[in-house]
PyMOL Python script that loads the backbone (N, CA, C, O; Angstrom):
from pymol import cmd

cmd.read_pdbstr("""\
ATOM      1  N   MET A   1     -13.226   6.598 -17.929  1.00  0.00           N
ATOM      2  CA  MET A   1     -13.158   6.280 -16.442  1.00  0.00           C
ATOM      3  C   MET A   1     -11.248   5.777 -15.728  1.00  0.00           C
ATOM      4  O   MET A   1     -10.693   4.715 -16.010  1.00  0.00           O
ATOM      5  N   ALA A   2     -10.788   6.613 -15.045  1.00  0.00           N
ATOM      6  CA  ALA A   2      -9.903   5.918 -14.629  1.00  0.00           C
ATOM      7  C   ALA A   2     -10.194   4.768 -13.916  1.00  0.00           C
ATOM      8  O   ALA A   2     -11.290   4.376 -13.515  1.00  0.00           O
ATOM      9  N   GLN A   3      -8.635   4.056 -13.754  1.00  0.00           N
ATOM     10  CA  GLN A   3      -9.008   2.993 -12.987  1.00  0.00           C
ATOM     11  C   GLN A   3      -8.291   3.405 -11.371  1.00  0.00           C
ATOM     12  O   GLN A   3      -7.211   3.994 -11.334  1.00  0.00           O
ATOM     13  N   ARG A   4      -8.975   3.046 -10.183  1.00  0.00           N
ATOM     14  CA  ARG A   4      -8.332   3.271  -9.281  1.00  0.00           C
ATOM     15  C   ARG A   4      -8.045   2.063  -8.342  1.00  0.00           C
ATOM     16  O   ARG A   4      -8.742   1.285  -7.690  1.00  0.00           O
ATOM     17  N   LEU A   5      -6.518   2.273  -8.588  1.00  0.00           N
ATOM     18  CA  LEU A   5      -5.629   1.217  -8.195  1.00  0.00           C
ATOM     19  C   LEU A   5      -5.544   1.019  -6.881  1.00  0.00           C
ATOM     20  O   LEU A   5      -5.915   1.981  -6.208  1.00  0.00           O
ATOM     21  N   HIS A   6      -5.161   0.042  -6.275  1.00  0.00           N
ATOM     22  CA  HIS A   6      -4.540   0.200  -4.611  1.00  0.00           C
ATOM     23  C   HIS A   6      -3.890  -0.877  -4.455  1.00  0.00           C
ATOM     24  O   HIS A   6      -4.384  -1.935  -4.845  1.00  0.00           O
ATOM     25  N   LEU A   7      -2.529  -0.834  -3.795  1.00  0.00           N
ATOM     26  CA  LEU A   7      -1.775  -1.699  -3.630  1.00  0.00           C
ATOM     27  C   LEU A   7      -1.782  -1.719  -2.189  1.00  0.00           C
ATOM     28  O   LEU A   7      -1.827  -0.800  -1.372  1.00  0.00           O
ATOM     29  N   VAL A   8      -1.703  -3.566  -1.999  1.00  0.00           N
ATOM     30  CA  VAL A   8      -1.494  -3.868  -0.644  1.00  0.00           C
ATOM     31  C   VAL A   8      -0.008  -4.596  -0.100  1.00  0.00           C
ATOM     32  O   VAL A   8       0.512  -5.552  -0.674  1.00  0.00           O
ATOM     33  N   PHE A   9       0.345  -4.169   0.683  1.00  0.00           N
ATOM     34  CA  PHE A   9       1.540  -4.280   1.213  1.00  0.00           C
ATOM     35  C   PHE A   9       1.671  -4.274   2.686  1.00  0.00           C
ATOM     36  O   PHE A   9       0.857  -3.795   3.476  1.00  0.00           O
ATOM     37  N   GLY A  10       3.076  -5.011   3.034  1.00  0.00           N
ATOM     38  CA  GLY A  10       3.023  -4.949   4.593  1.00  0.00           C
ATOM     39  C   GLY A  10       4.427  -5.560   4.671  1.00  0.00           C
ATOM     40  O   GLY A  10       5.254  -5.716   3.773  1.00  0.00           O
ATOM     41  N   GLY A  11       4.498  -5.936   6.271  1.00  0.00           N
ATOM     42  CA  GLY A  11       6.076  -6.545   6.647  1.00  0.00           C
ATOM     43  C   GLY A  11       6.390  -6.175   8.210  1.00  0.00           C
ATOM     44  O   GLY A  11       5.876  -5.229   8.805  1.00  0.00           O
ATOM     45  N   GLU A  12       7.250  -7.017   8.715  1.00  0.00           N
ATOM     46  CA  GLU A  12       7.756  -6.458  10.234  1.00  0.00           C
ATOM     47  C   GLU A  12       8.232  -4.958  10.354  1.00  0.00           C
ATOM     48  O   GLU A  12       9.111  -4.531   9.605  1.00  0.00           O
ATOM     49  N   LEU A  13       7.705  -4.265  11.195  1.00  0.00           N
ATOM     50  CA  LEU A  13       7.948  -3.099  11.889  1.00  0.00           C
ATOM     51  C   LEU A  13       9.083  -2.877  12.502  1.00  0.00           C
ATOM     52  O   LEU A  13       9.346  -3.710  13.370  1.00  0.00           O
ATOM     53  N   ALA A  14      10.225  -1.617  12.270  1.00  0.00           N
ATOM     54  CA  ALA A  14      11.074  -2.054  13.700  1.00  0.00           C
ATOM     55  C   ALA A  14      10.171  -2.033  14.983  1.00  0.00           C
ATOM     56  O   ALA A  14      10.197  -2.906  15.850  1.00  0.00           O
ATOM     57  N   ASP A  15       9.324  -0.860  14.989  1.00  0.00           N
ATOM     58  CA  ASP A  15       8.934  -0.714  16.652  1.00  0.00           C
ATOM     59  C   ASP A  15       7.510  -0.698  15.836  1.00  0.00           C
ATOM     60  O   ASP A  15       7.311  -0.358  14.669  1.00  0.00           O
ATOM     61  N   PRO A  16       6.459  -1.238  16.956  1.00  0.00           N
ATOM     62  CA  PRO A  16       5.346  -1.097  16.608  1.00  0.00           C
ATOM     63  C   PRO A  16       4.229  -0.078  16.764  1.00  0.00           C
ATOM     64  O   PRO A  16       3.075  -0.198  16.354  1.00  0.00           O
ATOM     65  N   SER A  17       4.753   0.927  17.413  1.00  0.00           N
ATOM     66  CA  SER A  17       4.071   2.481  17.552  1.00  0.00           C
ATOM     67  C   SER A  17       4.828   3.369  16.150  1.00  0.00           C
ATOM     68  O   SER A  17       4.577   4.565  16.007  1.00  0.00           O
ATOM     69  N   LYS A  18       5.519   2.822  15.423  1.00  0.00           N
ATOM     70  CA  LYS A  18       5.605   3.823  14.545  1.00  0.00           C
ATOM     71  C   LYS A  18       5.034   2.730  12.731  1.00  0.00           C
ATOM     72  O   LYS A  18       4.384   1.686  12.669  1.00  0.00           O
ATOM     73  N   ASN A  19       5.498   3.379  11.840  1.00  0.00           N
ATOM     74  CA  ASN A  19       5.332   3.175  10.427  1.00  0.00           C
ATOM     75  C   ASN A  19       6.568   2.798   9.777  1.00  0.00           C
ATOM     76  O   ASN A  19       6.715   2.887   8.558  1.00  0.00           O
ATOM     77  N   VAL A  20       7.853   2.190  10.924  1.00  0.00           N
ATOM     78  CA  VAL A  20       9.069   2.098   9.723  1.00  0.00           C
ATOM     79  C   VAL A  20       9.018   0.885   9.742  1.00  0.00           C
ATOM     80  O   VAL A  20       8.465   0.378  10.718  1.00  0.00           O
ATOM     81  N   PHE A  21       9.555   0.022   8.714  1.00  0.00           N
ATOM     82  CA  PHE A  21       9.805  -1.366   8.344  1.00  0.00           C
ATOM     83  C   PHE A  21      11.031  -1.634   8.375  1.00  0.00           C
ATOM     84  O   PHE A  21      11.956  -0.972   7.904  1.00  0.00           O
ATOM     85  N   LYS A  22      11.083  -3.197   9.263  1.00  0.00           N
ATOM     86  CA  LYS A  22      12.908  -3.250   9.745  1.00  0.00           C
ATOM     87  C   LYS A  22      13.589  -3.659   8.793  1.00  0.00           C
ATOM     88  O   LYS A  22      14.796  -3.425   8.741  1.00  0.00           O
ATOM     89  N   ASP A  23      12.837  -4.467   7.694  1.00  0.00           N
ATOM     90  CA  ASP A  23      14.062  -4.735   6.460  1.00  0.00           C
ATOM     91  C   ASP A  23      13.214  -4.340   5.417  1.00  0.00           C
ATOM     92  O   ASP A  23      12.149  -4.952   5.343  1.00  0.00           O
ATOM     93  N   VAL A  24      13.459  -3.371   4.509  1.00  0.00           N
ATOM     94  CA  VAL A  24      12.461  -2.870   3.594  1.00  0.00           C
ATOM     95  C   VAL A  24      12.423  -4.171   2.328  1.00  0.00           C
ATOM     96  O   VAL A  24      11.405  -4.531   1.738  1.00  0.00           O
ATOM     97  N   SER A  25      13.759  -4.702   2.133  1.00  0.00           N
ATOM     98  CA  SER A  25      13.797  -5.867   1.020  1.00  0.00           C
ATOM     99  C   SER A  25      12.628  -6.927   1.660  1.00  0.00           C
ATOM    100  O   SER A  25      12.039  -7.643   0.850  1.00  0.00           O
ATOM    101  N   GLN A  26      12.293  -7.033   3.066  1.00  0.00           N
ATOM    102  CA  GLN A  26      11.389  -7.800   3.031  1.00  0.00           C
ATOM    103  C   GLN A  26       9.826  -7.862   3.389  1.00  0.00           C
ATOM    104  O   GLN A  26       9.037  -8.583   3.998  1.00  0.00           O
ATOM    105  N   ILE A  27       9.851  -6.697   2.661  1.00  0.00           N
ATOM    106  CA  ILE A  27       8.221  -6.249   2.256  1.00  0.00           C
ATOM    107  C   ILE A  27       7.487  -7.230   1.317  1.00  0.00           C
ATOM    108  O   ILE A  27       7.909  -7.515   0.196  1.00  0.00           O
ATOM    109  N   HIS A  28       6.206  -7.791   1.933  1.00  0.00           N
ATOM    110  CA  HIS A  28       5.789  -8.338   1.376  1.00  0.00           C
ATOM    111  C   HIS A  28       4.405  -7.912   0.573  1.00  0.00           C
ATOM    112  O   HIS A  28       3.298  -7.861   1.110  1.00  0.00           O
ATOM    113  N   ILE A  29       4.727  -7.566  -1.055  1.00  0.00           N
ATOM    114  CA  ILE A  29       3.616  -7.194  -1.824  1.00  0.00           C
ATOM    115  C   ILE A  29       2.581  -7.974  -1.734  1.00  0.00           C
ATOM    116  O   ILE A  29       2.916  -9.120  -2.035  1.00  0.00           O
ATOM    117  N   VAL A  30       1.221  -7.876  -1.396  1.00  0.00           N
ATOM    118  CA  VAL A  30       0.044  -8.806  -1.372  1.00  0.00           C
ATOM    119  C   VAL A  30      -0.441  -8.773  -2.687  1.00  0.00           C
ATOM    120  O   VAL A  30      -0.982  -9.770  -3.167  1.00  0.00           O
ATOM    121  N   GLY A  31      -0.297  -7.677  -3.353  1.00  0.00           N
ATOM    122  CA  GLY A  31      -0.881  -7.619  -5.044  1.00  0.00           C
ATOM    123  C   GLY A  31      -1.533  -5.951  -5.407  1.00  0.00           C
ATOM    124  O   GLY A  31      -1.457  -5.113  -4.509  1.00  0.00           O
ATOM    125  N   MET A  32      -2.018  -5.649  -6.459  1.00  0.00           N
ATOM    126  CA  MET A  32      -2.541  -4.169  -6.902  1.00  0.00           C
ATOM    127  C   MET A  32      -4.143  -4.966  -7.155  1.00  0.00           C
ATOM    128  O   MET A  32      -4.494  -6.040  -7.644  1.00  0.00           O
ATOM    129  N   PHE A  33      -4.754  -3.946  -6.615  1.00  0.00           N
ATOM    130  CA  PHE A  33      -6.074  -4.256  -6.661  1.00  0.00           C
ATOM    131  C   PHE A  33      -6.641  -3.265  -7.618  1.00  0.00           C
ATOM    132  O   PHE A  33      -5.825  -2.412  -7.969  1.00  0.00           O
ATOM    133  N   PRO A  34      -8.166  -3.133  -8.271  1.00  0.00           N
ATOM    134  CA  PRO A  34      -8.671  -2.500  -9.283  1.00  0.00           C
ATOM    135  C   PRO A  34     -10.153  -1.567  -8.099  1.00  0.00           C
ATOM    136  O   PRO A  34     -10.763  -0.547  -8.419  1.00  0.00           O
ATOM    137  N   ASP A  35     -10.290  -2.208  -7.063  1.00  0.00           N
ATOM    138  CA  ASP A  35     -10.849  -1.088  -6.484  1.00  0.00           C
ATOM    139  C   ASP A  35     -10.333  -1.356  -4.869  1.00  0.00           C
ATOM    140  O   ASP A  35      -9.489  -2.172  -4.500  1.00  0.00           O
ATOM    141  N   TYR A  36     -11.122  -0.399  -4.034  1.00  0.00           N
ATOM    142  CA  TYR A  36     -10.650  -0.651  -2.642  1.00  0.00           C
ATOM    143  C   TYR A  36     -11.738  -1.706  -1.827  1.00  0.00           C
ATOM    144  O   TYR A  36     -11.473  -1.902  -0.641  1.00  0.00           O
ATOM    145  N   GLN A  37     -12.856  -2.343  -2.353  1.00  0.00           N
ATOM    146  CA  GLN A  37     -13.337  -3.026  -1.728  1.00  0.00           C
ATOM    147  C   GLN A  37     -12.579  -4.566  -1.846  1.00  0.00           C
ATOM    148  O   GLN A  37     -12.805  -5.411  -0.981  1.00  0.00           O
ATOM    149  N   SER A  38     -11.582  -4.871  -3.098  1.00  0.00           N
ATOM    150  CA  SER A  38     -11.008  -5.692  -3.129  1.00  0.00           C
ATOM    151  C   SER A  38      -9.927  -5.769  -2.290  1.00  0.00           C
ATOM    152  O   SER A  38      -9.552  -6.700  -1.577  1.00  0.00           O
ATOM    153  N   ALA A  39      -9.243  -4.125  -2.552  1.00  0.00           N
ATOM    154  CA  ALA A  39      -8.056  -4.045  -1.419  1.00  0.00           C
ATOM    155  C   ALA A  39      -8.171  -4.366  -0.168  1.00  0.00           C
ATOM    156  O   ALA A  39      -7.346  -5.130   0.333  1.00  0.00           O
ATOM    157  N   HIS A  40      -9.058  -3.920   0.460  1.00  0.00           N
ATOM    158  CA  HIS A  40      -9.541  -4.159   1.463  1.00  0.00           C
ATOM    159  C   HIS A  40      -9.723  -5.562   2.083  1.00  0.00           C
ATOM    160  O   HIS A  40      -9.421  -5.952   3.211  1.00  0.00           O
ATOM    161  N   ALA A  41     -10.329  -6.256   0.994  1.00  0.00           N
ATOM    162  CA  ALA A  41     -10.344  -7.527   1.384  1.00  0.00           C
ATOM    163  C   ALA A  41      -9.284  -8.539   1.710  1.00  0.00           C
ATOM    164  O   ALA A  41      -9.318  -9.480   2.503  1.00  0.00           O
ATOM    165  N   ALA A  42      -8.195  -8.061   0.789  1.00  0.00           N
ATOM    166  CA  ALA A  42      -7.055  -8.716   0.998  1.00  0.00           C
ATOM    167  C   ALA A  42      -6.322  -7.988   2.052  1.00  0.00           C
ATOM    168  O   ALA A  42      -5.814  -8.789   2.836  1.00  0.00           O
ATOM    169  N   TRP A  43      -6.134  -7.004   2.290  1.00  0.00           N
ATOM    170  CA  TRP A  43      -5.575  -5.965   3.539  1.00  0.00           C
ATOM    171  C   TRP A  43      -5.973  -7.107   4.858  1.00  0.00           C
ATOM    172  O   TRP A  43      -5.236  -7.403   5.799  1.00  0.00           O
ATOM    173  N   LYS A  44      -7.512  -7.673   4.555  1.00  0.00           N
ATOM    174  CA  LYS A  44      -8.103  -7.897   5.990  1.00  0.00           C
ATOM    175  C   LYS A  44      -7.806  -9.275   6.008  1.00  0.00           C
ATOM    176  O   LYS A  44      -8.045  -9.858   7.065  1.00  0.00           O
ATOM    177  N   ALA A  45      -7.302  -9.972   5.000  1.00  0.00           N
ATOM    178  CA  ALA A  45      -7.108 -11.257   5.334  1.00  0.00           C
ATOM    179  C   ALA A  45      -5.769 -11.531   5.544  1.00  0.00           C
ATOM    180  O   ALA A  45      -5.447 -12.588   6.089  1.00  0.00           O
ATOM    181  N   GLU A  46      -4.763 -10.543   5.106  1.00  0.00           N
ATOM    182  CA  GLU A  46      -3.174 -10.503   5.394  1.00  0.00           C
ATOM    183  C   GLU A  46      -3.281 -10.131   6.831  1.00  0.00           C
ATOM    184  O   GLU A  46      -2.498 -10.815   7.490  1.00  0.00           O
ATOM    185  N   ALA A  47      -3.927  -9.343   7.514  1.00  0.00           N
ATOM    186  CA  ALA A  47      -3.825  -8.724   8.796  1.00  0.00           C
ATOM    187  C   ALA A  47      -4.244  -9.665   9.603  1.00  0.00           C
ATOM    188  O   ALA A  47      -3.616  -9.847  10.646  1.00  0.00           O
ATOM    189  N   GLN A  48      -5.355 -10.441   9.311  1.00  0.00           N
ATOM    190  CA  GLN A  48      -5.997 -11.407  10.599  1.00  0.00           C
ATOM    191  C   GLN A  48      -4.917 -12.797  10.117  1.00  0.00           C
ATOM    192  O   GLN A  48      -4.992 -13.854  10.743  1.00  0.00           O
ATOM    193  N   ARG A  49      -4.253 -12.683   9.321  1.00  0.00           N
ATOM    194  CA  ARG A  49      -3.480 -14.137   9.300  1.00  0.00           C
ATOM    195  C   ARG A  49      -2.076 -13.582  10.379  1.00  0.00           C
ATOM    196  O   ARG A  49      -1.271 -14.464  10.678  1.00  0.00           O
ATOM    197  N   THR A  50      -1.886 -12.503  10.791  1.00  0.00           N
ATOM    198  CA  THR A  50      -0.655 -12.183  11.036  1.00  0.00           C
ATOM    199  C   THR A  50      -0.879 -11.375  12.450  1.00  0.00           C
ATOM    200  O   THR A  50      -0.082 -10.603  12.983  1.00  0.00           O
ATOM    201  N   VAL A  51      -2.268 -11.790  12.939  1.00  0.00           N
ATOM    202  CA  VAL A  51      -3.192 -10.956  14.154  1.00  0.00           C
ATOM    203  C   VAL A  51      -1.890 -11.358  15.518  1.00  0.00           C
ATOM    204  O   VAL A  51      -1.623 -10.537  16.396  1.00  0.00           O
ATOM    205  N   ASP A  52      -1.376 -12.430  15.452  1.00  0.00           N
ATOM    206  CA  ASP A  52      -0.629 -12.313  16.742  1.00  0.00           C
ATOM    207  C   ASP A  52       0.606 -12.128  16.681  1.00  0.00           C
ATOM    208  O   ASP A  52       1.323 -12.864  17.359  1.00  0.00           O
ATOM    209  N   ASP A  53       1.147 -11.187  15.928  1.00  0.00           N
ATOM    210  CA  ASP A  53       2.594 -10.972  15.953  1.00  0.00           C
ATOM    211  C   ASP A  53       2.469  -9.293  15.828  1.00  0.00           C
ATOM    212  O   ASP A  53       2.271  -8.813  14.711  1.00  0.00           O
ATOM    213  N   ALA A  54       2.581  -8.488  16.908  1.00  0.00           N
ATOM    214  CA  ALA A  54       2.147  -6.939  16.674  1.00  0.00           C
ATOM    215  C   ALA A  54       3.423  -6.212  15.798  1.00  0.00           C
ATOM    216  O   ALA A  54       3.393  -5.022  15.487  1.00  0.00           O
ATOM    217  N   HIS A  55       4.259  -6.894  15.542  1.00  0.00           N
ATOM    218  CA  HIS A  55       5.369  -6.490  14.603  1.00  0.00           C
ATOM    219  C   HIS A  55       4.938  -5.928  13.145  1.00  0.00           C
ATOM    220  O   HIS A  55       5.192  -4.886  12.541  1.00  0.00           O
ATOM    221  N   MET A  56       4.177  -7.074  12.852  1.00  0.00           N
ATOM    222  CA  MET A  56       3.633  -7.232  11.657  1.00  0.00           C
ATOM    223  C   MET A  56       2.398  -6.103  11.102  1.00  0.00           C
ATOM    224  O   MET A  56       1.448  -6.142  11.884  1.00  0.00           O
ATOM    225  N   ARG A  57       2.196  -5.203  10.059  1.00  0.00           N
ATOM    226  CA  ARG A  57       1.701  -4.567   9.996  1.00  0.00           C
ATOM    227  C   ARG A  57       1.464  -4.425   8.202  1.00  0.00           C
ATOM    228  O   ARG A  57       2.451  -4.301   7.477  1.00  0.00           O
ATOM    229  N   TYR A  58       0.256  -4.456   7.709  1.00  0.00           N
ATOM    230  CA  TYR A  58      -0.256  -4.207   6.490  1.00  0.00           C
ATOM    231  C   TYR A  58      -0.852  -2.707   6.353  1.00  0.00           C
ATOM    232  O   TYR A  58      -1.474  -2.100   7.225  1.00  0.00           O
ATOM    233  N   PHE A  59      -0.482  -2.203   4.918  1.00  0.00           N
ATOM    234  CA  PHE A  59      -1.077  -0.988   4.449  1.00  0.00           C
ATOM    235  C   PHE A  59      -2.355  -1.296   3.203  1.00  0.00           C
ATOM    236  O   PHE A  59      -2.402  -2.423   2.709  1.00  0.00           O
ATOM    237  N   ILE A  60      -3.052  -0.546   2.892  1.00  0.00           N
ATOM    238  CA  ILE A  60      -3.398  -0.328   1.477  1.00  0.00           C
ATOM    239  C   ILE A  60      -2.692   1.210   0.886  1.00  0.00           C
ATOM    240  O   ILE A  60      -3.085   2.240   1.432  1.00  0.00           O
ATOM    241  N   ALA A  61      -1.629   1.309  -0.257  1.00  0.00           N
ATOM    242  CA  ALA A  61      -2.223   2.461  -0.919  1.00  0.00           C
ATOM    243  C   ALA A  61      -2.636   2.901  -1.851  1.00  0.00           C
ATOM    244  O   ALA A  61      -2.537   2.304  -2.923  1.00  0.00           O
ATOM    245  N   HIS A  62      -3.273   4.169  -1.728  1.00  0.00           N
ATOM    246  CA  HIS A  62      -4.154   4.643  -3.241  1.00  0.00           C
ATOM    247  C   HIS A  62      -3.351   4.989  -4.247  1.00  0.00           C
ATOM    248  O   HIS A  62      -3.256   6.168  -4.589  1.00  0.00           O
ATOM    249  N   ILE A  63      -2.742   4.108  -4.785  1.00  0.00           N
ATOM    250  CA  ILE A  63      -2.041   4.241  -6.049  1.00  0.00           C
ATOM    251  C   ILE A  63      -3.076   5.147  -7.301  1.00  0.00           C
ATOM    252  O   ILE A  63      -2.497   5.775  -8.188  1.00  0.00           O
ATOM    253  N   HIS A  64      -4.294   5.123  -7.249  1.00  0.00           N
ATOM    254  CA  HIS A  64      -4.544   6.101  -8.292  1.00  0.00           C
ATOM    255  C   HIS A  64      -4.767   7.777  -7.906  1.00  0.00           C
ATOM    256  O   HIS A  64      -5.248   8.655  -8.622  1.00  0.00           O
ATOM    257  N   ARG A  65      -4.250   7.873  -6.551  1.00  0.00           N
ATOM    258  CA  ARG A  65      -4.033   9.143  -5.965  1.00  0.00           C
ATOM    259  C   ARG A  65      -2.859   9.947  -6.454  1.00  0.00           C
ATOM    260  O   ARG A  65      -2.739  11.172  -6.440  1.00  0.00           O
ATOM    261  N   LEU A  66      -1.821   8.829  -6.989  1.00  0.00           N
ATOM    262  CA  LEU A  66      -0.293   9.638  -7.531  1.00  0.00           C
ATOM    263  C   LEU A  66      -0.385  10.325  -8.783  1.00  0.00           C
ATOM    264  O   LEU A  66       0.466  11.078  -9.258  1.00  0.00           O
ATOM    265  N   ARG A  67      -1.864   9.895  -9.448  1.00  0.00           N
ATOM    266  CA  ARG A  67      -1.577  10.995 -10.756  1.00  0.00           C
ATOM    267  C   ARG A  67      -3.046  11.333 -11.195  1.00  0.00           C
ATOM    268  O   ARG A  67      -3.982  10.538 -11.289  1.00  0.00           O
ATOM    269  N   ASP A  68      -3.049  12.357 -11.384  1.00  0.00           N
ATOM    270  CA  ASP A  68      -4.285  13.117 -12.085  1.00  0.00           C
ATOM    271  C   ASP A  68      -4.437  13.035 -13.117  1.00  0.00           C
ATOM    272  O   ASP A  68      -4.268  14.093 -13.722  1.00  0.00           O
ATOM    273  N   GLU A  69      -4.833  11.812 -13.965  1.00  0.00           N
ATOM    274  CA  GLU A  69      -4.819  12.281 -15.418  1.00  0.00           C
ATOM    275  C   GLU A  69      -5.511  13.152 -15.963  1.00  0.00           C
ATOM    276  O   GLU A  69      -5.432  13.086 -17.189  1.00  0.00           O
ATOM    277  N   GLU A  70      -6.417  14.259 -15.442  1.00  0.00           N
ATOM    278  CA  GLU A  70      -7.224  15.723 -16.013  1.00  0.00           C
ATOM    279  C   GLU A  70      -6.360  16.493 -15.566  1.00  0.00           C
ATOM    280  O   GLU A  70      -6.905  17.596 -15.537  1.00  0.00           O
ATOM    281  N   GLN A  71      -4.992  16.613 -15.075  1.00  0.00           N
ATOM    282  CA  GLN A  71      -4.244  17.803 -15.176  1.00  0.00           C
ATOM    283  C   GLN A  71      -3.029  17.363 -15.971  1.00  0.00           C
ATOM    284  O   GLN A  71      -2.662  16.198 -15.819  1.00  0.00           O
ATOM    285  N   ALA A  72      -2.362  18.150 -16.799  1.00  0.00           N
ATOM    286  CA  ALA A  72      -1.361  18.320 -17.350  1.00  0.00           C
ATOM    287  C   ALA A  72      -0.419  17.523 -17.375  1.00  0.00           C
ATOM    288  O   ALA A  72       0.044  16.901 -18.331  1.00  0.00           O
ATOM    289  N   ALA A  73      -0.039  17.536 -16.005  1.00  0.00           N
ATOM    290  CA  ALA A  73       1.398  17.215 -15.511  1.00  0.00           C
ATOM    291  C   ALA A  73       1.102  16.557 -14.121  1.00  0.00           C
ATOM    292  O   ALA A  73       0.504  17.191 -13.251  1.00  0.00           O
ATOM    293  N   GLY A  74       1.471  15.457 -13.957  1.00  0.00           N
ATOM    294  CA  GLY A  74       1.009  14.862 -12.745  1.00  0.00           C
ATOM    295  C   GLY A  74       2.310  14.808 -11.674  1.00  0.00           C
ATOM    296  O   GLY A  74       3.455  14.765 -12.123  1.00  0.00           O
ATOM    297  N   PRO A  75       2.028  14.814 -10.109  1.00  0.00           N
ATOM    298  CA  PRO A  75       3.217  15.100  -9.228  1.00  0.00           C
ATOM    299  C   PRO A  75       4.516  14.471  -9.827  1.00  0.00           C
ATOM    300  O   PRO A  75       5.360  15.325  -9.555  1.00  0.00           O
ATOM    301  N   THR A  76       5.136  13.492 -10.467  1.00  0.00           N
ATOM    302  CA  THR A  76       6.047  12.430 -10.706  1.00  0.00           C
ATOM    303  C   THR A  76       6.639  13.422 -11.606  1.00  0.00           C
ATOM    304  O   THR A  76       7.792  13.789 -11.382  1.00  0.00           O
ATOM    305  N   GLU A  77       5.792  14.041 -12.894  1.00  0.00           N
ATOM    306  CA  GLU A  77       6.303  14.292 -13.946  1.00  0.00           C
ATOM    307  C   GLU A  77       7.134  16.008 -13.318  1.00  0.00           C
ATOM    308  O   GLU A  77       8.256  16.404 -13.633  1.00  0.00           O
ATOM    309  N   GLU A  78       6.037  16.782 -12.304  1.00  0.00           N
ATOM    310  CA  GLU A  78       6.575  17.799 -11.799  1.00  0.00           C
ATOM    311  C   GLU A  78       8.382  17.811 -11.012  1.00  0.00           C
ATOM    312  O   GLU A  78       9.345  18.573 -10.921  1.00  0.00           O
ATOM    313  N   LEU A  79       8.049  16.699 -10.675  1.00  0.00           N
ATOM    314  CA  LEU A  79       9.584  16.313  -9.848  1.00  0.00           C
ATOM    315  C   LEU A  79      10.983  16.075 -10.965  1.00  0.00           C
ATOM    316  O   LEU A  79      12.166  16.216 -10.655  1.00  0.00           O
ATOM    317  N   GLY A  80      10.513  15.735 -12.131  1.00  0.00           N
ATOM    318  CA  GLY A  80      11.463  15.783 -12.997  1.00  0.00           C
ATOM    319  C   GLY A  80      11.702  14.269 -13.106  1.00  0.00           C
ATOM    320  O   GLY A  80      12.891  14.010 -13.289  1.00  0.00           O
ATOM    321  N   ALA A  81      10.915  13.229 -13.044  1.00  0.00           N
ATOM    322  CA  ALA A  81      11.207  12.035 -13.157  1.00  0.00           C
ATOM    323  C   ALA A  81      10.632  11.314 -14.425  1.00  0.00           C
ATOM    324  O   ALA A  81      10.873  10.123 -14.619  1.00  0.00           O
TER     325      ALA A  81
END
""", "prot")
cmd.dss("prot")
cmd.show_as("cartoon", "prot")
cmd.util.cbc("prot")
cmd.orient("prot")
């Protein structure tokens, strides 16, 4: 069974109504998690820690969706990476 990895990250947005970071070099990488439940707990902790700053936003990226091990070639291989 493949791991279902999740990345939690966030930072200051240029505009709170959009998902564009003000400074990509300042993105806070919370960590990589082996399942959605632990990723959600980490996301929730960071979101609550920064709740008073409308420009701060945290996200969960479903890393396991980037590559389907059952297929001969994943999306990155198809792009020539």
